[in-house]
N, C-alpha and C positions, 0 to 999 in steps of 0.2 A: 697593385696600386699602393703607394707610400702613405705614411700616416698624414704628411702635410697635405697630399692631395685629397685625401678623405676629409680633413678639416675644412679645406678650401670649398669643397663641394657642400659641407654642412653649412658654411656661412652664406652660401648663395641661396639656401633654401630658408624659407620663412618658418616652417613648421616641420622639423625632421620627424620622420616616422618612428625611428628607434635609435636610441643613443645607448651605447654600452659603456659602463665605467669599470675599469679593470683594476683590481687591487694589486698595487706594485710594491707593497711593503714586504720587508725581508722576511717577516714571519708568516706570510700568507702561504696557503697550501700551493703545491706545485700545479695543481689543476686550475687554481685562480690567477696564475701568472704565465700566460702564454709567451713562449719565447719570441723575441723580436726577429723580424726578418732582417736579411742583409740589406745594407744600404743606409737609409736614414731613420731606421727604427721603427718600421711598420710591424704589424702583427700577423703572423701566419694564421691561416685557417679561418679567416674572418667570413661569416656567411654573407651571401649576396644581398640579403635584405637589410643588412646593418649599414645605417648611414654614416655613423661616426663612432670612432672608438677613442675615448679619452682616457689617458692613463693618469690617475692622481690617487692620493691616499684617501681611504674611507673617512677619516677624521676631518679632512679638509673638505671633502664632498659634503659631509653632514653639516659642517659649519656654514656653508653657503646656502643651505636650505632652511626655509622657515619651518618646514614640517620636521626636519631633522632635530632642531632645537626643542620643539614641542615634543617630539618623541622622547628625547633624552629626559626632559623634565618629567614627564608622565612615567617613564621607567623608574626614576629616581623615587618619585612619590610612591609608586606601587611597591618598590622594594622596602621602603620605609614602613609602609602599612603592613606589609607581610612580616616584617621583623617585630613590629609591635603586636601583632596578632599571636606570633609564635611565642613571644615573651608572655603574653597573657595567658595563652593556653598551657604553657609550661608551668606557671605559677599555680594555675587552677589544679593541674594534674599533681603537682608536688603536694598541694594542700590536702588533696583527697587521699593521696598515698600515705602521707603523714598521719592523717586522721585514722586511717585503717590500721597502720602498723605503729602507732604511737607507742605502744607498750613495749615494742622492740627497740624502736628508734631512740626513745628517751633515755634508757641506761647507756646506750653507746654515745649519745651527744654529751651527757654528763661526764662520762668517763674521758672523753677526748678533752673537754674543757679542764677537768681536773688534772689530766696528764700534762697539759700546757702549763699548769701552775707548778707542778712537781718536778718537771723535767730538768730545770736549771739546778735543783738540788740533787736530783739522782745523777745528773752528769758529772758533778763534782764528786760525789761519793763513789762513783764507778772507778775513779782513778786509784782508789785504795781499797776497794772491797769488790766481790763479785757482783754482777748485775743483778741477781735476784735478791741478794742481801740489801743492796742499796735501795732497790725499788720498795722492799718491804719496810725498811727502816724509815725512808721518807714518808711512806703512806701511814705508818704508825704514829710518827710524830705529828703529822698534820692532823690525824683523827684526835690525838690527845689535845692539841691546841684548841680544835673546834669544840669538842666536849667540855673543855675547861671554861671556854668563853660563854657556852650556853648554860653551863652549871652555875655560872656567876650572874648571868642576866636574867635567866627565867624566873627564879624566885623573887628577885627584886621587881621585876615588872609585874608578876602576879600580885605581889603584896601591895603594890601601888595601884592596882586596878580599882579596887573598891574606893580608894581616895579619889581617884579620878571620876568615878561616878558621883561621888559626894560633891566634887567640885562643879559637875555639871548641874546638879540639883540646886546648889547655892546659887549659880548663875542664872538658872531658870527662874528662881524666886526673885532674884534682883531685877531681872527683865520683867517679871509680872508686876512688881512694885513700880517700876518705871513707866510701865504702860498704863497702870491705874492712875498714877499721878498725871500723866499727859491726857488721859481721857476726862478726868475730873475738871481739867483746865480747858477742855473744849478743843483740843488740838486735832482730833479726829472726827470725821463726819458720821461715824456709826457709834452705837452705845457703848458704854464702859462695861455695862453687865454682860454683854455678849462676849467681849474680849476677855473679861475676868473669868467667865465660864470656860472658855477655851482653855486659858492658861491653867486653871484649877484642874481640869480633867487631865491635861498633859502632865502636870506635876504629880498628881495622885498615881498615874500609870507609871511614871518614871520612879517614884519612890517605892511602889509596890514591887517593881521588877529590879531595884538596884542590886540586891543581894544576888539574885539569880544571874543578872548580867555580869556582876564581877566574878562569880564562881564558874562561869562558862567561857570566859575570855581565853584561858588557856586551851581547855579541852576543844572548844569550838574552832579555834585556829587551827589545830592539828587535824582534827577530823574533817574540817571543811576543805582542805587540800586533797587528801586521798584517804582511803581506808588504811588501817594499820597493817593489815596483811600485804597489800600491794606496795606499801612504802617500804616495808622490811625486804621484800623480794627485790624492789628496785634498788635499794641501797646495797644489798648484797652483790647484785649484778654490777652496780657501778664500781665497787671496791675491787671485785675480781678483774673486770676489764681494765681498770686503772693500773692494777699491778702488772698485768701482762703487756699493756701499752708502754709503760715506763720500763719494763724489763727487756721486751723484745722489739720495741719500736724501731730501733735503728736497723734491724734485719728485714723490716718490710720492704724498704726500697730495693735491696739486692734481690729479694724474693720477686717483686714485681718486674724487675729487670730481666729476670730469668723466663718469666711466664708471659710477658707482654711481647708484642711483635716490634719490629724495628722502628716503625712509624710511631708507636705509642709509648715506648719506654721513656724516651726523652721528655715527652709531654707529661706523663704521670709523675716523674720525678720532680719536674718543676712546679706542676700544679699542687702537689702535696706539700712541697716546701712552702709555697705561698700561702696555702690554707693554714699550715701549722704556724707559721709566723703571724698571720692575721689574728688567729684565735689567741696565741699567747700575748701579742701586743694589745689586743682589746681587753683581756682580763687584767693585766698588770696596769694599763693606763686608766681603765675604769675603776680599778681599786684605789689608785692614787687619787683620782677625782672624788670618789665616795669618802675617802678619808679626810680630804680637805673640807668638803661639804659638811661632814659630821662634826669635825672640830670646831669650825667657825660658827656654824649654826648652834651647836651645843654651847659654845662659850658665849655667844650672844644671848640665848635664852638664860643662862646662869646669871649673866650680869643684870638683865632686865628683872630677873626674880620669877621667871615662869616655873611652876612646879613640873616635875617629872622631866627635867631637862636631860638627864642622862638616857632615860629610855627613848626619848624623842630623838636624841642624837644617834642612838644605835639604830633606830628605825629610818633615820635619814641615810645612814650608811648603806644599809641593805636596799633601801628603795632607790638608790642612785644606780644600781645595776639595771633598772628599768628606765632608760633615759626619757626625759621629758615628762612622761606620765608619773614616774615615781617622785620627781622634784615637785611637781604641782600638788600631788596628794599629800605628801609629808608637810609641805609648806602651809597648806590649808589647815591640816591637823593641828600643827603648832600654834597657828594663829587663833584657831578655835579654843585651844586650851587656855591660851593667854586671855581671851576674851571672857570666858566663863569663870576663870579663877581671879583675874586682876581687874579687868575692865577695858574700855576702849582705848585709852592711851597707851597701855602696855601692848594691847593687841596690835595697834598700828605700829608701834616700835618693833614688835616681833615680825610683822609683815615686812617692815623696811629691811631688818636684817636678813630675812629670807631672800628678798629681792636683790639685795647688793650681793650676797654670796652667789646666787643664781646668774647674775651678770658676770661675776668673776669666773664662774664655771663656763658659761657660754661664750664669752669673748676671749678668754685667755686659756683656761685648762683644756677645754674641749678641743679647740683648734690646734693647740700645742702638743696635746698628747693622743687623744682619741682621733682626732681628725686625720692625722697622717696614717693612722691604721685602717680606718673605715672609710672615709670619705663618703658617707651616706647623707643623703638629703633629709632634713627633718620630717618631710612628708612620708618618706619611705620608712623612717624609724617609727612614725606613728601608725602607719598601716601594719608594719610588721608586729608591733606591740598589740595592736587590736586583733590581728589574726591569731597571734600566739595566745592571747588571753582568751579568745573564743574557743580555740583548740583545746588548751589544757590549763586554763585558769593562770594562777600566779606562776607556776613553773613555765608555762608556755610564753607568758609575757617576759620572763626573765631570759629564756632562750631564744626569743624572737630576733633580737638584734645580733647576736652571734651567728645564727643560721642566715639571716639576711645578708650579713658580711661575707660569709663563705659563698653563698650564691653569686654575690656581687664579683668576688674574686673569680669564680669559675667562669662567669659570663664574660668578664673582660679578657680573661686569658684565651677563651675560645675565640672571641672576636679579634683579638690582636695577633694571636699566634697561630691558631689553626686555620681560620677563615681566610687570613691573609698570606698563608704559607704557599709557596711555589709547589704545586703538585708533582712537578718533575724533579724537585730538589732532593727527594728521599726523606727529608725531615727526620727529626728525633735522633736518638743515639742507638746504637747497635746493642741489642741485648747481651748480657753477660752469659758466659758458659758457666756450667756447674762448678768447675774447679776455680773459676774466677770469683763466683758467689762465695766459695768457702774462703777464699783469701780475703775478701771484703769483710766477711763475718769475724774472721780472726782479728783483723785490724780494729774493727768496732769493739770487740771484746778488749782490746788493749787500750781503749780509750779514745780512739778516733771518732769523729763524726762520719755518718754515713756518706756524705758528699766527699770529704777528704779521702776516705777509704776508697770510694769508687774512682776517684781521680788518680790515686796512687797505683791502682792496678792497671797494667798495660791493656790497651783496647784490643778486642778480638781481631785477629787478622782475617 
């Protein structure tokens, strides 16, 4: 019986007992595409109890069905929910792993960030000197600059700490006098004696602890972050890892090509390149933003006449590496210093300067510099800083955004390149043979980048 005869018999029936839809797409399995019989396109081997055989594409059959559309929507929602759950579970797992292995992860992360800062200098020095000497020289110069900056700043900040406490005491006394005058004029509904007692108690406590507060600012800041022993060990590990990262960093990609499989080598190469570019771009762009914030806010504080303008500007620079949270904290601190030392007009002027600079940062500098590198939503930044601060204090808050940026890069690459890859295409690049790795290493020693050296070596046959 031909196909037209079967369709005609189907039309004569009001309720067909059974209708078979045959997939005739070119990529269907052979078993799903029975060969048509000779004549007008019938299907061989059709069972006797089948009333109609309709050949059409599955997508078209789905589109004509109300339940097909509902099924597609439900599948899409289910996949979306599974992805969200996978991301949440992955973040929770990463959080617990970092918490347990933080003493090991912290030196590695700090060394990677420091290596991205030093690598442009090391790359230029490698053209005229051996790699080990270039890495050591760049690291020593960087340490000398950092030690010189802190040697210049710390004595000045500590010497002005007692003066800052005196300013707070004077501002507190001024506030007490203002409240007393207001209560005597009947501006508040409660008694002046009660308010005066509160302020007297607070002033006595502040004056009695002023010297101890001033003397403990420097030591309390250092010991509050971590103990001296762990700090020295962490610093030593960071310096050693930074030296090896900058000395042998270009050799890592050929080594990974040698030990990774055919499908993994190309992905590892591209992913590490993106992570390295993201870290370096974040550090340099955030340093530029921090410098602009410190210069303009410090200049504004100096013009207004706020005391401790220079230490506050330095604090603004370092706090800018903790996005959003650092800016709010330093802005509030500068406004408070202006309030207790000069009064409300200067405090409002200081607040205006901070807000103008923050608007310049948020609307111009961040999108222009940092936004192209990170593209992180502010909510993600706040959550990352909160989690980092909970995990490791100030150091964790500082490292939270770079780690979140790296995680975002990895997630986007996996989603765009790995999940969307055709599994039959083979993917990736073929791993290099040992002799090819030696050629790449020789080219890297001569000054070429790892990517240029790998591209210059003929592919394995």
